[in-house]
TIVO-2410 file (N, C-alpha, C; in nm, 3 decimals):
# residues 104
REC num residu      c1      c2      c3 atome chaine
REC   1      G   1.342   5.535  -2.910     N      A
REC   1      G   1.376   5.410  -2.919    CA      A
REC   1      G   1.457   5.376  -3.024     C      A
REC   2      S   1.518   5.260  -3.039     N      A
REC   2      S   1.614   5.226  -3.143    CA      A
REC   2      S   1.532   5.133  -3.250     C      A
REC   3      G   1.520   5.176  -3.369     N      A
REC   3      G   1.446   5.107  -3.475    CA      A
REC   3      G   1.300   5.111  -3.456     C      A
REC   4      R   1.240   5.092  -3.569     N      A
REC   4      R   1.100   5.105  -3.568    CA      A
REC   4      R   1.040   4.953  -3.569     C      A
REC   5      G   0.943   4.915  -3.460     N      A
REC   5      G   0.908   4.779  -3.460    CA      A
REC   5      G   0.766   4.785  -3.491     C      A
REC   6      Y   0.703   4.694  -3.563     N      A
REC   6      Y   0.580   4.685  -3.608    CA      A
REC   6      Y   0.495   4.571  -3.502     C      A
REC   7      S   0.594   4.534  -3.417     N      A
REC   7      S   0.511   4.423  -3.334    CA      A
REC   7      S   0.530   4.447  -3.193     C      A
REC   8      D   0.490   4.575  -3.153     N      A
REC   8      D   0.496   4.625  -3.000    CA      A
REC   8      D   0.417   4.512  -2.934     C      A
REC   9      S   0.306   4.486  -2.985     N      A
REC   9      S   0.218   4.385  -2.920    CA      A
REC   9      S   0.224   4.254  -2.972     C      A
REC  10      R   0.351   4.209  -3.003     N      A
REC  10      R   0.372   4.068  -3.065    CA      A
REC  10      R   0.309   3.975  -2.964     C      A
REC  11      G   0.245   3.875  -3.018     N      A
REC  11      G   0.173   3.775  -2.949    CA      A
REC  11      G   0.046   3.793  -2.904     C      A
REC  12      S  -0.007   3.941  -2.924     N      A
REC  12      S  -0.138   3.963  -2.869    CA      A
REC  12      S  -0.220   3.983  -3.023     C      A
REC  13      Q  -0.351   4.003  -3.004     N      A
REC  13      Q  -0.433   4.009  -3.123    CA      A
REC  13      Q  -0.467   4.150  -3.114     C      A
REC  14      A  -0.402   4.247  -3.062     N      A
REC  14      A  -0.428   4.390  -3.066    CA      A
REC  14      A  -0.419   4.446  -3.209     C      A
REC  15      P  -0.525   4.502  -3.269     N      A
REC  15      P  -0.521   4.571  -3.417    CA      A
REC  15      P  -0.395   4.655  -3.416     C      A
REC  16      P  -0.335   4.661  -3.515     N      A
REC  16      P  -0.232   4.746  -3.543    CA      A
REC  16      P  -0.283   4.902  -3.559     C      A
REC  17      S  -0.209   5.009  -3.516     N      A
REC  17      S  -0.253   5.143  -3.513    CA      A
REC  17      S  -0.250   5.174  -3.659     C      A
REC  18      Q  -0.321   5.290  -3.693     N      A
REC  18      Q  -0.326   5.356  -3.832    CA      A
REC  18      Q  -0.172   5.383  -3.882     C      A
REC  19      E  -0.105   5.435  -3.757     N      A
REC  19      E   0.022   5.484  -3.778    CA      A
REC  19      E   0.135   5.359  -3.824     C      A
REC  20      E   0.105   5.254  -3.754     N      A
REC  20      E   0.186   5.134  -3.771    CA      A
REC  20      E   0.170   5.076  -3.912     C      A
REC  21      I   0.041   5.075  -3.967     N      A
REC  21      I   0.001   5.039  -4.112    CA      A
REC  21      I   0.052   5.133  -4.205     C      A
REC  22      E   0.046   5.274  -4.184     N      A
REC  22      E   0.106   5.357  -4.266    CA      A
REC  22      E   0.254   5.347  -4.287     C      A
REC  23      D   0.330   5.317  -4.179     N      A
REC  23      D   0.471   5.300  -4.163    CA      A
REC  23      D   0.503   5.189  -4.252     C      A
REC  24      F   0.426   5.078  -4.232     N      A
REC  24      F   0.467   4.955  -4.295    CA      A
REC  24      F   0.447   4.962  -4.447     C      A
REC  25      I   0.349   5.045  -4.477     N      A
REC  25      I   0.313   5.068  -4.628    CA      A
REC  25      I   0.426   5.141  -4.698     C      A
REC  26      R   0.460   5.240  -4.627     N      A
REC  26      R   0.566   5.333  -4.664    CA      A
REC  26      R   0.696   5.249  -4.690     C      A
REC  27      D   0.735   5.185  -4.549     N      A
REC  27      D   0.858   5.127  -4.559    CA      A
REC  27      D   0.884   4.999  -4.649     C      A
REC  28      S   0.772   4.948  -4.677     N      A
REC  28      S   0.770   4.832  -4.783    CA      A
REC  28      S   0.764   4.873  -4.909     C      A
REC  29      R   0.727   4.993  -4.952     N      A
REC  29      R   0.726   5.041  -5.081    CA      A
REC  29      R   0.609   4.999  -5.143     C      A
REC  30      L   0.476   4.978  -5.080     N      A
REC  30      L   0.372   4.904  -5.167    CA      A
REC  30      L   0.313   5.011  -5.254     C      A
REC  31      D   0.257   4.943  -5.368     N      A
REC  31      D   0.166   5.002  -5.444    CA      A
REC  31      D   0.012   5.061  -5.396     C      A
REC  32      D  -0.040   5.128  -5.464     N      A
REC  32      D  -0.193   5.160  -5.397    CA      A
REC  32      D  -0.290   5.045  -5.389     C      A
REC  33      R  -0.260   4.953  -5.478     N      A
REC  33      R  -0.370   4.837  -5.480    CA      A
REC  33      R  -0.322   4.751  -5.332     C      A
REC  34      A  -0.191   4.728  -5.338     N      A
REC  34      A  -0.161   4.647  -5.212    CA      A
REC  34      A  -0.184   4.733  -5.079     C      A
REC  35      A  -0.163   4.849  -5.093     N      A
REC  35      A  -0.153   4.928  -4.968    CA      A
REC  35      A  -0.335   4.937  -4.928     C      A
REC  36      D  -0.430   4.948  -5.029     N      A
REC  36      D  -0.559   4.943  -4.999    CA      A
REC  36      D  -0.581   4.802  -4.944     C      A
REC  37      A  -0.537   4.691  -5.008     N      A
REC  37      A  -0.577   4.560  -4.955    CA      A
REC  37      A  -0.525   4.541  -4.816     C      A
REC  38      L  -0.415   4.597  -4.782     N      A
REC  38      L  -0.367   4.583  -4.634    CA      A
REC  38      L  -0.466   4.679  -4.545     C      A
REC  39      A  -0.499   4.797  -4.582     N      A
REC  39      A  -0.578   4.886  -4.506    CA      A
REC  39      A  -0.713   4.830  -4.490     C      A
REC  40      T  -0.770   4.759  -4.568     N      A
REC  40      T  -0.908   4.717  -4.554    CA      A
REC  40      T  -0.901   4.574  -4.503     C      A
REC  41      A  -0.787   4.490  -4.492     N      A
REC  41      A  -0.802   4.370  -4.415    CA      A
REC  41      A  -0.853   4.369  -4.288     C      A
REC  42      A  -0.894   4.257  -4.218     N      A
REC  42      A  -0.934   4.235  -4.093    CA      A
REC  42      A  -0.816   4.278  -4.001     C      A
REC  43      P  -0.841   4.341  -3.887     N      A
REC  43      P  -0.731   4.364  -3.786    CA      A
REC  43      P  -0.644   4.265  -3.744     C      A
REC  44      A  -0.697   4.125  -3.751     N      A
REC  44      A  -0.625   4.020  -3.712    CA      A
REC  44      A  -0.516   3.993  -3.822     C      A
REC  45      V  -0.565   4.005  -3.947     N      A
REC  45      V  -0.483   3.988  -4.061    CA      A
REC  45      V  -0.380   4.078  -4.075     C      A
REC  46      Q  -0.401   4.213  -4.061     N      A
REC  46      Q  -0.306   4.325  -4.047    CA      A
REC  46      Q  -0.195   4.277  -3.953     C      A
REC  47      R  -0.217   4.246  -3.824     N      A
REC  47      R  -0.141   4.233  -3.720    CA      A
REC  47      R  -0.056   4.101  -3.776     C      A
REC  48      Y  -0.109   3.997  -3.813     N      A
REC  48      Y  -0.033   3.888  -3.883    CA      A
REC  48      Y   0.074   3.920  -3.980     C      A
REC  49      V   0.028   4.014  -4.073     N      A
REC  49      V   0.115   4.068  -4.169    CA      A
REC  49      V   0.244   4.157  -4.120     C      A
REC  50      L   0.201   4.247  -4.041     N      A
REC  50      L   0.272   4.346  -3.963    CA      A
REC  50      L   0.386   4.260  -3.895     C      A
REC  51      D   0.333   4.174  -3.807     N      A
REC  51      D   0.430   4.084  -3.730    CA      A
REC  51      D   0.538   4.038  -3.788     C      A
REC  52      R   0.519   3.981  -3.929     N      A
REC  52      R   0.624   3.915  -3.989    CA      A
REC  52      R   0.729   4.020  -4.061     C      A
REC  53      G   0.708   4.137  -4.045     N      A
REC  53      G   0.815   4.245  -4.093    CA      A
REC  53      G   0.787   4.292  -4.232     C      A
REC  54      V   0.870   4.400  -4.237     N      A
REC  54      V   0.861   4.488  -4.377    CA      A
REC  54      V   0.910   4.393  -4.506     C      A
REC  55      L   0.849   4.443  -4.625     N      A
REC  55      L   0.866   4.359  -4.737    CA      A
REC  55      L   0.974   4.436  -4.821     C      A
REC  56      N   1.058   4.523  -4.771     N      A
REC  56      N   1.143   4.605  -4.879    CA      A
REC  56      N   1.245   4.512  -4.937     C      A
REC  57      E   1.264   4.396  -4.900     N      A
REC  57      E   1.365   4.304  -4.942    CA      A
REC  57      E   1.325   4.229  -5.055     C      A
REC  58      A   1.182   4.214  -5.066     N      A
REC  58      A   1.126   4.145  -5.179    CA      A
REC  58      A   1.120   4.214  -5.313     C      A
REC  59      R   1.151   4.134  -5.425     N      A
REC  59      R   1.172   4.177  -5.550    CA      A
REC  59      R   1.049   4.264  -5.587     C      A
REC  60      N   0.917   4.206  -5.551     N      A
REC  60      N   0.800   4.298  -5.585    CA      A
REC  60      N   0.717   4.289  -5.440     C      A
REC  61      S   0.756   4.384  -5.373     N      A
REC  61      S   0.699   4.383  -5.241    CA      A
REC  61      S   0.547   4.389  -5.236     C      A
REC  62      S   0.477   4.434  -5.339     N      A
REC  62      S   0.332   4.445  -5.354    CA      A
REC  62      S   0.279   4.311  -5.377     C      A
REC  63      S   0.325   4.214  -5.445     N      A
REC  63      S   0.263   4.107  -5.482    CA      A
REC  63      S   0.322   4.010  -5.371     C      A
REC  64      A   0.431   4.034  -5.290     N      A
REC  64      A   0.474   3.960  -5.174    CA      A
REC  64      A   0.360   3.984  -5.066     C      A
REC  65      L   0.307   4.117  -5.049     N      A
REC  65      L   0.203   4.140  -4.959    CA      A
REC  65      L   0.082   4.070  -4.979     C      A
REC  66      M   0.031   4.064  -5.114     N      A
REC  66      M  -0.081   3.980  -5.154    CA      A
REC  66      M  -0.082   3.848  -5.124     C      A
REC  67      A   0.046   3.776  -5.139     N      A
REC  67      A   0.067   3.646  -5.095    CA      A
REC  67      A   0.049   3.630  -4.937     C      A
REC  68      R   0.111   3.725  -4.880     N      A
REC  68      R   0.111   3.737  -4.732    CA      A
REC  68      R  -0.025   3.752  -4.671     C      A
REC  69      L  -0.090   3.841  -4.728     N      A
REC  69      L  -0.253   3.856  -4.691    CA      A
REC  69      L  -0.328   3.707  -4.718     C      A
REC  70      K  -0.305   3.660  -4.812     N      A
REC  70      K  -0.354   3.523  -4.836    CA      A
REC  70      K  -0.328   3.426  -4.744     C      A
REC  71      E  -0.206   3.416  -4.725     N      A
REC  71      E  -0.150   3.312  -4.617    CA      A
REC  71      E  -0.198   3.353  -4.460     C      A
REC  72      A  -0.212   3.475  -4.435     N      A
REC  72      A  -0.283   3.522  -4.325    CA      A
REC  72      A  -0.426   3.475  -4.304     C      A
REC  73      Q  -0.501   3.495  -4.409     N      A
REC  73      Q  -0.638   3.459  -4.428    CA      A
REC  73      Q  -0.654   3.309  -4.398     C      A
REC  74      S  -0.552   3.222  -4.455     N      A
REC  74      S  -0.563   3.081  -4.452    CA      A
REC  74      S  -0.541   3.049  -4.307     C      A
REC  75      A  -0.427   3.117  -4.252     N      A
REC  75      A  -0.384   3.075  -4.110    CA      A
REC  75      A  -0.486   3.121  -4.002     C      A
REC  76      L  -0.568   3.217  -4.025     N      A
REC  76      L  -0.653   3.271  -3.917    CA      A
REC  76      L  -0.791   3.241  -3.952     C      A
REC  77      G  -0.837   3.163  -4.048     N      A
REC  77      G  -0.961   3.147  -4.108    CA      A
REC  77      G  -1.009   3.215  -4.202     C      A
REC  78      R  -1.124   3.188  -4.297     N      A
REC  78      R  -1.152   3.259  -4.400    CA      A
REC  78      R  -1.176   3.389  -4.386     C      A
REC  79      D  -1.235   3.455  -4.286     N      A
REC  79      D  -1.269   3.592  -4.277    CA      A
REC  79      D  -1.165   3.675  -4.222     C      A
REC  80      G  -1.043   3.595  -4.176     N      A
REC  80      G  -0.923   3.653  -4.113    CA      A
REC  80      G  -0.957   3.702  -3.972     C      A
REC  81      E  -1.047   3.664  -3.907     N      A
REC  81      E  -1.069   3.678  -3.770    CA      A
REC  81      E  -1.020   3.555  -3.680     C      A
REC  82      S  -0.958   3.577  -3.563     N      A
REC  82      S  -0.918   3.479  -3.497    CA      A
REC  82      S  -1.024   3.419  -3.402     C      A
REC  83      G  -1.151   3.451  -3.444     N      A
REC  83      G  -1.277   3.399  -3.338    CA      A
REC  83      G  -1.304   3.472  -3.236     C      A
REC  84      R  -1.230   3.587  -3.227     N      A
REC  84      R  -1.266   3.676  -3.111    CA      A
REC  84      R  -1.329   3.812  -3.185     C      A
REC  85      G  -1.451   3.839  -3.121     N      A
REC  85      G  -1.507   3.951  -3.185    CA      A
REC  85      G  -1.447   4.075  -3.124     C      A
REC  86      G  -1.500   4.188  -3.180     N      A
REC  86      G  -1.430   4.316  -3.119    CA      A
REC  86      G  -1.452   4.439  -3.217     C      A
REC  87      G  -1.491   4.536  -3.171     N      A
REC  87      G  -1.504   4.647  -3.264    CA      A
REC  87      G  -1.366   4.711  -3.291     C      A
REC  88      G  -1.352   4.849  -3.251     N      A
REC  88      G  -1.216   4.915  -3.249    CA      A
REC  88      G  -1.189   4.937  -3.398     C      A
REC  89      G  -1.213   5.079  -3.424     N      A
REC  89      G  -1.173   5.126  -3.556    CA      A
REC  89      G  -1.266   5.074  -3.671     C      A
REC  90      G  -1.258   5.141  -3.766     N      A
REC  90      G  -1.332   5.099  -3.894    CA      A
REC  90      G  -1.255   5.007  -3.991     C      A
REC  91      G  -1.119   4.995  -3.960     N      A
REC  91      G  -1.027   4.930  -4.062    CA      A
REC  91      G  -1.052   4.794  -4.104     C      A
REC  92      G  -1.153   4.715  -4.015     N      A
REC  92      G  -1.173   4.591  -4.042    CA      A
REC  92      G  -1.290   4.564  -4.166     C      A
REC  93      Y  -1.338   4.669  -4.233     N      A
REC  93      Y  -1.431   4.654  -4.327    CA      A
REC  93      Y  -1.369   4.617  -4.469     C      A
REC  94      S  -1.387   4.471  -4.477     N      A
REC  94      S  -1.335   4.425  -4.616    CA      A
REC  94      S  -1.430   4.435  -4.724     C      A
REC  95      D  -1.333   4.398  -4.848     N      A
REC  95      D  -1.407   4.411  -4.983    CA      A
REC  95      D  -1.535   4.324  -4.975     C      A
REC  96      R  -1.544   4.207  -4.915     N      A
REC  96      R  -1.646   4.128  -4.901    CA      A
REC  96      R  -1.775   4.209  -4.839     C      A
REC  97      D  -1.734   4.260  -4.722     N      A
REC  97      D  -1.844   4.328  -4.660    CA      A
REC  97      D  -1.895   4.453  -4.737     C      A
REC  98      R  -1.813   4.522  -4.800     N      A
REC  98      R  -1.851   4.629  -4.902    CA      A
REC  98      R  -1.951   4.587  -4.996     C      A
REC  99      D  -1.913   4.475  -5.071     N      A
REC  99      D  -1.988   4.404  -5.173    CA      A
REC  99      D  -2.121   4.372  -5.113     C      A
REC 100      R  -2.128   4.295  -5.007     N      A
REC 100      R  -2.259   4.253  -4.935    CA      A
REC 100      R  -2.329   4.371  -4.915     C      A
REC 101      D  -2.287   4.483  -4.846     N      A
REC 101      D  -2.368   4.580  -4.835    CA      A
REC 101      D  -2.421   4.667  -4.957     C      A
REC 102      R  -2.334   4.654  -5.069     N      A
REC 102      R  -2.377   4.717  -5.175    CA      A
REC 102      R  -2.511   4.653  -5.248     C      A
REC 103      D  -2.498   4.526  -5.228     N      A
REC 103      D  -2.607   4.455  -5.284    CA      A
REC 103      D  -2.735   4.435  -5.213     C      A
REC 104      R  -2.743   4.503  -5.094     N      A
REC 104      R  -2.865   4.513  -5.027    CA      A
REC 104      R  -2.981   4.600  -5.078     C      A
***
């Protein structure tokens, strides 16, 4: 194919593949904290972020990603889910879930 697209499933809520996420992280030159935030975001949030394109044009791509994650969570609802349930991979385990489980 010509060029790498992150939105092969544009318009759908299909969670991005691990490869799509890794490519986006590399191409956007994200730092470890930003990469981890994206990797642990809900699948719908990941899809929203990837569909908007790589961040390699931003002065600070990692802080641009954090702003985009926040925007995605606002747009999609507090938990970043679009109201549709669904399993599929463990990538949707958020920091909030981890904290809640640790406190049990």
